[in-house]
N, C-alpha and C positions, 0 to 999 in steps of 0.2 A: 632335704626338707627344712634344714635349719634356716636357710635364707628366705624361705617363703613367708610372706606376710599373712597373718590370720585375717579372715574376712572381717570387714568393718562392722557387720551386723552383730558380731560378738560383743563389741563394747558400745553399741548403741544404747542410749539412755533407757528406752522402753524395754529392751531386752535384758538390761542389767537389773531393772526393777523386777521383771518376771523371774529372772534367775534367783534373786534373793528371796522373793516370796515363796516360790516353789520349793527351793532348798529348805527353807524354814518349815514349811508345811510337811514336806517329805520327812524331815528329821523328826518332827513331832510324832507323825504316824509310825515311822519306822521304830523309834525307841519305845513308844507306849503300847503299840499293838504287837509287834514281833519280838520285842525285848531280846535283841541279839546278845549273844555271849552272856546270858544270865544277868542282864542289866538290872532286873528287878531286885537282885541281891546286893546291888551296890550300896543301898541304904535300907535299913530295916524300918520301913514305913508302910502304911497302907497304900492300896492302889490309888486312891484319890490323891494322897499326899505325894506319891511317886509321880503322878501326872503333873502336879503343880511344880514339884522340884525339877523334874526333867524338862518341863516347858520353860521354866526360868533359865535353866542351864543352857538349853538349846538356843533360845532366843538371845541370850547374852553372848553365847559363842558365835552366833551368826553375825554379830557386830564385826567380827574379823573379816567375814566375807563382804559386809557393807563397806568397811574402810578400804579393803583391798580393791573392790570394784570401782569405788569412787576414784581412787588413785589411777586405776587402769583407764577409766573414762577420760580423764584429763591428760594422762600420759599419751594415750593413743591418738589424741588430737594433734600432737606435736611430734610424736616419734613413731617409728615403725615397730610394731610388735610381731616378732617372728613366731613361728610355730614352736620352736625350741624354747624361746623366752616365755611363751604362754604356758607350756608344759611346766617349766620351772616355777612360774608364778603360781600354778595350782598346787605344786608340791609345797611351796612356802605357805599357802593358805592352810593346807592340811597340817603342816608342822606347827604353825602358830595357834591354830584352833585346838590341836592336840595338847599343846603346851598349856593353853588356857584350861582345858578340861582336867588336865593332870593336876594343876595347881588347885583347882576347885575341889577335886577329889581329896587331895592331901589335906586341905584345910578342914574338910568335914570328917575325914578319916585319917588322922595322922599316923596310924599304925600301918597304912599301906606302904609298900616298898615303891620307891620313885620309878625305877625302870619298868617295873611290872605295870604300874598305873599308866605310865606314858605309852607303853606298848599297847595296852588295851584301849587307851584313848585314841591312839593313832589308827588302830584297826577300825574302830567304830566311826571315827571321823572320815576315814577314806571311803567307807561305805556310804555315809551320810552325804558326802559331797560328790563322789564320782558317779554314783548311780543317777541322781537327778541331773548332774552336769551332762552326762552322756545322752540322756533322753532329751534334755532341752536343746543341746547343740544339734541333734538330729532334727528336732522340730524347727529350730531357727533356720537351719539349712534348707529344709523343705519349704518354709514360708518365703525365704529369699528366692529360691528357684521359681516358686509360684509367682512372686512379684515380678521377676525378670521376664517370665513367660507372658504375663499380662502386658508389660511394657512393650515386649516384642510384637504382640498381637496389635496393640494400639499403634505402634510405629508402622507396622505393615498396612494397617487400615488407613493410616494417614497418607502413606505413600501411594496406596491404591486410589485414595480419593484424589490426590494430586494428579495421578496419571489419567484419571477420568475427566479432568478439567484442563483446558488450555487457557493459560493466562497470558495476556498481551500487555506489554509495557511500551510507553512512548519513548522518544529519543532521550528524555530526561530520566528514564528508567522509573517512571511512575506508573503504577498499575491503572489501566484504563478499562480493561474488559476481561471477563472470564467467561468462557463458553464450555458447556459440556462437550465432551469428545464426540458424542453421537449427534450433536447439533451443528458442529462446524462443517462447512462445505468447502470453501476455497478462499484464497487470498489473491487480491489483484492489485498490482502496483499502479499508482496514480500520482505521478510527479513526486512530491515530497511526502506523500501519504500512501497508506496501504488500505485498500477497502477490504474489510473482513466481512464475508458473506456467511450467514448462519441462519438456522431456523429458530424462530421465536414463536412458540405456540402454534407451530405448523406453518407460519408465514415466513417467506423469504425476507431477511432483514440485512441491512448494510450498516457497518460502523466504520467511520473514517478515523484512522490512527496515524498520527504524525510519526513516521518511522520509515525505514527502508526495508524492502523485501529481503535484502541480503542479511540484515541484522536479524530479522524474524526467522530466516532459514537457519541461522546459527542457534537461535533460541529453541527452535523446534527440532534440533538434531536428535536422532534416536527415537523419533516418533513416526507415525504414519502420514504426517503432513510433509509432502515432498515437493521439491521444485521440479516443474515440468516444462517451464518456459521462462523467458526473460521477465515476463510480466505476471506469471502465475505460480502459485503453490496450491496443491490440492490435498484434501484429506482423503486418503485412499480407502478409508473405511466406508466412504460414500460412493466410490467408483464402482459402477456396474459393468461397463463395457469399454474396451479400447477399440476404436473403429479407424480403419485406414481408408482414406479417400485419395483421390488424385492430387489434391492440393495439400495433403498432409495427414497427420494422425491426430485423433481427437479422443478425449475422455468423455464418457457419458455418465452423468450422475443419476439420471432417471428421476429427477425431481422437477415438477412443473415450474416454468419460468427460469430455470437454471440453464444457461447456455452450455453448449459443448465446449470443453476447455482444450485448446490446442496444445500439442506437444511439439516442441522445437527439435530439430535434428541433434542439437547438442545433448539433449536429455533423453532422446527417444530410446536408445538401446538400454540405458540404465533403468528408466522408468518401466519399460515393457518387461524387462527381466524381473524387476522387483515385483511388478503386479502379478506375473505368472507364478512366481515363487510364493508370494503372499496368498494368492487365491488357492493354491494347492494345499 
């Protein structure tokens, strides 16, 4: 795990602000309400004065976290922060904040023994930092997964939207026409153009596109629009019947004014097999 990079959301500006504010709030609540390790006996003062003193101490001590996270924010933009480096970073935050609280304690109470004061400060600082850090990192991870899931859904919706629309480009690769999949009928080669036949408000409509049927066949690969003849491609979503006559095989779309589309021998076996497989 030493070589793994920490997620970028940990040192995002908004999350750093949340972490600092929530850590300060938690520290104030933790010290003033729960009074761990008899913290109320640190200074012989009233409850109100204890709240004022502890608030000042906590908020001043949180400056260590503020400075640390600002450095992390700019450092993370240019360098990789590994999990082991991040763990060491938090240990240093605890150390320097504990050192600050120890100095503060010794200034107000010179009779306190240094190692004892530092040990007590380190224990309380660890609780003050590690508890909110753990909760906030779980929250950040949850929000990041939620964001990624939303992006995935949007991406899938976008892909689905593109799949439901056929876009046609001319020989200069400029978009000329977009047709809903359910409205496209067939393509017909006409010299240097391709006639795109589709339904527009229920009416049979033709659009002339300057391009080749071969190019459109490549563009429409992996779709249900298949080449069935040298001069035709058909949207098989619209095909209702394959009919064999003496003079050849034809596709019926079952739409008024739409002619039967011939299938040449070159494509007959492939198209028939695909139609039978698709229909089943």
